[in-house]
PATI-165309 format. One record per residue (C-alpha): residue number from 0; chain; x, y, z. Coordinates in steps of 0.001 Angstrom, whole numbers, plus 500000, padded with zeros to 6 digits. Example, Ala and Ser with C-alpha at 12.3 -4.5 7.8 and 13.67 -1.06 7.14 Angstrom:
! residues 2
<0, A, <512300, 495500, 507800>>
<1, A, <513670, 498940, 507140>>
! end
This chain:
! residues 293
<0, A, <543392, 477855, 547517>>
<1, A, <540717, 476424, 545519>>
<2, A, <539705, 473035, 545927>>
<3, A, <538815, 470470, 543435>>
<4, A, <535893, 467851, 543628>>
<5, A, <535469, 464970, 540617>>
<6, A, <532035, 463539, 540404>>
<7, A, <532281, 461085, 537506>>
<8, A, <533330, 463085, 534472>>
<9, A, <532500, 466542, 536075>>
<10, A, <535029, 468532, 537651>>
<11, A, <534274, 471128, 540070>>
<12, A, <536163, 474051, 541322>>
<13, A, <535502, 476243, 544266>>
<14, A, <536569, 479405, 544816>>
<15, A, <535699, 483286, 545639>>
<16, A, <534844, 483587, 542387>>
<17, A, <532076, 480992, 542337>>
<18, A, <531694, 477497, 541544>>
<19, A, <532696, 476266, 537850>>
<20, A, <531511, 473075, 536706>>
<21, A, <533417, 471741, 533483>>
<22, A, <534254, 475220, 532572>>
<23, A, <530724, 476668, 533597>>
<24, A, <531112, 479520, 536235>>
<25, A, <528021, 479826, 538853>>
<26, A, <528206, 482716, 541348>>
<27, A, <525426, 484617, 543121>>
<28, A, <522656, 482683, 541033>>
<29, A, <524257, 483960, 537830>>
<30, A, <525707, 481843, 535197>>
<31, A, <528947, 483956, 534108>>
<32, A, <529411, 481988, 530752>>
<33, A, <527938, 481309, 527324>>
<34, A, <526633, 477735, 526917>>
<35, A, <525009, 475668, 524777>>
<36, A, <522427, 472922, 525002>>
<37, A, <523832, 470165, 522631>>
<38, A, <523001, 466643, 522200>>
<39, A, <520850, 464371, 519681>>
<40, A, <517558, 465694, 520878>>
<41, A, <518435, 469086, 522931>>
<42, A, <515848, 470446, 525174>>
<43, A, <515720, 473110, 527666>>
<44, A, <513025, 473302, 529633>>
<45, A, <511408, 476197, 531631>>
<46, A, <509069, 475465, 534723>>
<47, A, <508199, 472071, 536326>>
<48, A, <504412, 471818, 535334>>
<49, A, <503173, 474518, 538077>>
<50, A, <500351, 476998, 537749>>
<51, A, <502482, 480049, 537621>>
<52, A, <504252, 482216, 534972>>
<53, A, <507913, 481516, 533313>>
<54, A, <509482, 483736, 531640>>
<55, A, <513074, 484533, 530095>>
<56, A, <513875, 488307, 530586>>
<57, A, <516151, 490460, 528627>>
<58, A, <517566, 492881, 530764>>
<59, A, <518300, 496079, 528821>>
<60, A, <519960, 499202, 529435>>
<61, A, <516927, 501626, 528545>>
<62, A, <514420, 498587, 527958>>
<63, A, <513819, 495458, 529004>>
<64, A, <511645, 492708, 527079>>
<65, A, <510446, 489123, 528189>>
<66, A, <509565, 485838, 526340>>
<67, A, <507172, 484079, 528600>>
<68, A, <504184, 481552, 529206>>
<69, A, <501380, 483402, 530690>>
<70, A, <500026, 480633, 532637>>
<71, A, <496899, 482096, 533897>>
<72, A, <495816, 482945, 530001>>
<73, A, <497489, 479679, 528419>>
<74, A, <499382, 481984, 526243>>
<75, A, <503128, 482472, 525210>>
<76, A, <503920, 486165, 525186>>
<77, A, <506485, 488577, 523808>>
<78, A, <506302, 491758, 525714>>
<79, A, <507920, 494959, 526955>>
<80, A, <509038, 494909, 530380>>
<81, A, <509724, 492172, 533013>>
<82, A, <506158, 491754, 534140>>
<83, A, <504632, 488590, 532149>>
<84, A, <500974, 489493, 530468>>
<85, A, <501802, 493522, 530500>>
<86, A, <502746, 495478, 527487>>
<87, A, <502342, 492596, 525203>>
<88, A, <503860, 492748, 521514>>
<89, A, <503014, 489334, 520221>>
<90, A, <500571, 486751, 521857>>
<91, A, <500460, 482824, 520240>>
<92, A, <497638, 480836, 521637>>
<93, A, <496588, 477681, 520059>>
<94, A, <495992, 478646, 516168>>
<95, A, <496309, 482199, 516954>>
<96, A, <498963, 484925, 516751>>
<97, A, <497872, 488444, 518307>>
<98, A, <499850, 491599, 517676>>
<99, A, <499247, 494249, 520425>>
<100, A, <497631, 494531, 523889>>
<101, A, <494622, 496518, 523006>>
<102, A, <496303, 499837, 523721>>
<103, A, <495799, 503106, 521748>>
<104, A, <498945, 502702, 519710>>
<105, A, <499591, 501687, 516264>>
<106, A, <501133, 497973, 515695>>
<107, A, <502857, 497211, 512761>>
<108, A, <505104, 494624, 510992>>
<109, A, <508017, 496521, 508942>>
<110, A, <509850, 494925, 506006>>
<111, A, <513136, 496562, 506229>>
<112, A, <514418, 496107, 502456>>
<113, A, <517397, 497268, 501073>>
<114, A, <516388, 500412, 498996>>
<115, A, <512689, 500421, 500170>>
<116, A, <511016, 499514, 503457>>
<117, A, <507213, 498593, 503296>>
<118, A, <504865, 497949, 506373>>
<119, A, <501452, 496399, 507388>>
<120, A, <500055, 498106, 510482>>
<121, A, <496968, 499346, 512455>>
<122, A, <496536, 503061, 512039>>
<123, A, <494938, 502958, 515563>>
<124, A, <493618, 506503, 515670>>
<125, A, <491608, 506251, 512357>>
<126, A, <491002, 502342, 512884>>
<127, A, <492289, 501580, 509526>>
<128, A, <494546, 498598, 508165>>
<129, A, <497314, 500061, 505987>>
<130, A, <499940, 498938, 503945>>
<131, A, <502463, 501649, 503010>>
<132, A, <505711, 502620, 501942>>
<133, A, <508257, 503412, 504819>>
<134, A, <507947, 502453, 508466>>
<135, A, <505735, 505034, 510110>>
<136, A, <501980, 503900, 509971>>
<137, A, <499613, 506423, 508093>>
<138, A, <502233, 507848, 505968>>
<139, A, <502824, 507069, 502073>>
<140, A, <499723, 504659, 502330>>
<141, A, <499200, 502528, 499297>>
<142, A, <496218, 500653, 500502>>
<143, A, <493718, 501312, 503481>>
<144, A, <491151, 499215, 504709>>
<145, A, <488551, 500738, 507113>>
<146, A, <486513, 498698, 509784>>
<147, A, <483278, 498846, 507268>>
<148, A, <485663, 496934, 504619>>
<149, A, <486083, 499890, 502472>>
<150, A, <489462, 499408, 500539>>
<151, A, <491088, 503052, 499287>>
<152, A, <494499, 503242, 497257>>
<153, A, <494998, 506784, 497848>>
<154, A, <498168, 506716, 495433>>
<155, A, <496371, 504680, 492726>>
<156, A, <496705, 506327, 489448>>
<157, A, <493208, 508276, 488969>>
<158, A, <492426, 511422, 486883>>
<159, A, <489262, 513444, 486624>>
<160, A, <489673, 516350, 484092>>
<161, A, <486757, 518872, 482803>>
<162, A, <486783, 521506, 480393>>
<163, A, <485127, 524023, 482475>>
<164, A, <484753, 526820, 480018>>
<165, A, <483594, 526754, 476126>>
<166, A, <486570, 526234, 473531>>
<167, A, <485911, 528566, 470705>>
<168, A, <486470, 528538, 466839>>
<169, A, <488330, 525056, 466546>>
<170, A, <488867, 524554, 462689>>
<171, A, <486685, 521836, 461286>>
<172, A, <486625, 520068, 458020>>
<173, A, <488544, 516991, 458913>>
<174, A, <491210, 518850, 461258>>
<175, A, <492396, 516590, 463951>>
<176, A, <491992, 518563, 467201>>
<177, A, <493788, 517792, 470079>>
<178, A, <491112, 518385, 473351>>
<179, A, <492036, 520142, 476264>>
<180, A, <490767, 519515, 479578>>
<181, A, <492164, 522127, 481725>>
<182, A, <490675, 521454, 484954>>
<183, A, <491988, 518885, 486866>>
<184, A, <489585, 517509, 489512>>
<185, A, <491549, 514739, 490936>>
<186, A, <494949, 513531, 490015>>
<187, A, <496140, 511134, 492753>>
<188, A, <499509, 510428, 491254>>
<189, A, <500557, 513635, 489211>>
<190, A, <499960, 511390, 485949>>
<191, A, <498128, 514123, 484172>>
<192, A, <499330, 517466, 482486>>
<193, A, <496520, 518618, 479976>>
<194, A, <495983, 517291, 477584>>
<195, A, <498552, 514241, 478368>>
<196, A, <498095, 511449, 480445>>
<197, A, <501041, 509649, 481371>>
<198, A, <501174, 506026, 482435>>
<199, A, <503369, 505511, 485537>>
<200, A, <503191, 501652, 485114>>
<201, A, <502140, 499047, 482334>>
<202, A, <498579, 498075, 482948>>
<203, A, <495157, 498182, 482013>>
<204, A, <493579, 501780, 482135>>
<205, A, <489805, 502338, 482246>>
<206, A, <489047, 505597, 480200>>
<207, A, <485608, 507657, 479856>>
<208, A, <485270, 510814, 477859>>
<209, A, <482541, 513132, 477293>>
<210, A, <482435, 515557, 474318>>
<211, A, <479712, 518080, 473317>>
<212, A, <480589, 520107, 469851>>
<213, A, <477983, 522609, 468652>>
<214, A, <477502, 524808, 465677>>
<215, A, <478215, 522036, 463268>>
<216, A, <474895, 521542, 461467>>
<217, A, <476746, 520756, 458205>>
<218, A, <478833, 517867, 459961>>
<219, A, <478694, 514573, 457922>>
<220, A, <480372, 512932, 460972>>
<221, A, <482034, 513287, 464287>>
<222, A, <484755, 511148, 465750>>
<223, A, <486482, 511231, 469019>>
<224, A, <489688, 509161, 469592>>
<225, A, <491743, 507964, 472406>>
<226, A, <495242, 508493, 470510>>
<227, A, <497597, 506218, 472832>>
<228, A, <501292, 505101, 472608>>
<229, A, <500063, 501473, 471468>>
<230, A, <497355, 502114, 469343>>
<231, A, <494458, 504497, 468698>>
<232, A, <490878, 503822, 470004>>
<233, A, <488032, 505310, 468288>>
<234, A, <485445, 504238, 470468>>
<235, A, <483365, 507312, 469559>>
<236, A, <481939, 508041, 466350>>
<237, A, <478501, 509766, 465082>>
<238, A, <477244, 509542, 461827>>
<239, A, <473820, 511207, 462638>>
<240, A, <475218, 511237, 466284>>
<241, A, <473292, 511746, 469425>>
<242, A, <472243, 514998, 468826>>
<243, A, <470422, 517765, 471202>>
<244, A, <469115, 519763, 467895>>
<245, A, <470459, 519911, 464468>>
<246, A, <473333, 522063, 465784>>
<247, A, <475000, 519683, 468702>>
<248, A, <476445, 516646, 468943>>
<249, A, <476655, 514838, 472441>>
<250, A, <478868, 511907, 472504>>
<251, A, <480147, 510072, 475333>>
<252, A, <481760, 506289, 475695>>
<253, A, <484164, 504275, 477749>>
<254, A, <487128, 501923, 476929>>
<255, A, <489493, 499733, 478640>>
<256, A, <493064, 500228, 476823>>
<257, A, <496404, 498793, 477357>>
<258, A, <499479, 500986, 478185>>
<259, A, <503137, 500413, 478737>>
<260, A, <504974, 502492, 481403>>
<261, A, <505557, 505977, 480035>>
<262, A, <502924, 505660, 477249>>
<263, A, <500845, 508520, 476777>>
<264, A, <497032, 509079, 475950>>
<265, A, <495341, 512199, 474593>>
<266, A, <491988, 512659, 473144>>
<267, A, <491175, 514016, 469800>>
<268, A, <488185, 514646, 467812>>
<269, A, <487708, 514915, 464006>>
<270, A, <484855, 516704, 462360>>
<271, A, <483795, 516340, 458832>>
<272, A, <481695, 518290, 456163>>
<273, A, <481603, 521722, 457833>>
<274, A, <484148, 523024, 455114>>
<275, A, <485925, 526101, 456594>>
<276, A, <483738, 526646, 459406>>
<277, A, <484709, 526458, 462981>>
<278, A, <483077, 524539, 466206>>
<279, A, <482671, 525514, 469656>>
<280, A, <483126, 522857, 472230>>
<281, A, <480749, 523273, 475326>>
<282, A, <481563, 523641, 478906>>
<283, A, <481311, 520542, 480855>>
<284, A, <482945, 517862, 478939>>
<285, A, <485059, 515122, 480790>>
<286, A, <488144, 512901, 480594>>
<287, A, <488701, 510245, 483278>>
<288, A, <491338, 507530, 483379>>
<289, A, <492115, 505210, 486299>>
<290, A, <494378, 502360, 486482>>
<291, A, <492749, 499147, 486899>>
<292, A, <494700, 495871, 486726>>
! end
């Protein structure tokens, strides 16, 4: 039979099941009930100012974790296991927060979104800080910063295209010719299918072009255009032109153009004054475009 002792307003019952104090059961050093710390300024204090570690250990089935004061290092630590100061995941000291414990492993913060997840992580094998899509460090990297401070954006829209063979017998006499750049040196986001670049997002795109038409000794002018969805840019033009000799024009230029998502851009060339003659475009011409902002 259980006995009951009342001390002030606290009711204590002792039985084979342990000691129950006002509804809280303690047995074999364990508290067998959930409890709350309540009051106007509720406080739960771990330790008594002694020079020793204090910890709360979460005893899991497969893994244990702890939240603890590493007293010798004066750090608050969240770690794996139950031994304070080992396998640290997060360390807080003064005004600093440290993720990881110098082990040769990737460390990361994952943002668990509804449709997409993103991570910020240390790719330890590459010594890179990475921002990427998903939760696996080093995959689908959007921004990569190496130890020397170089910043790389592997999926940023960027195209380098060239004309590697002579394009012969293009009609002159004012005909607007859509220029073909059949060799893709780079196409980081898959936005180019010759002759057309398609903007993946709205932004400002930097375009550079180099054109080399020949057999146009009778031309009165040559104009190269960026034909974009919002507007045309005729940043390359020539009266006398920059000529290699009386038969060639070599024209290059740069423009920063505005594009909306799914807008397209092509390079066109117009040559006037050659009558019914045709012209050639010499191998080595280029077209590049890159998202800047």
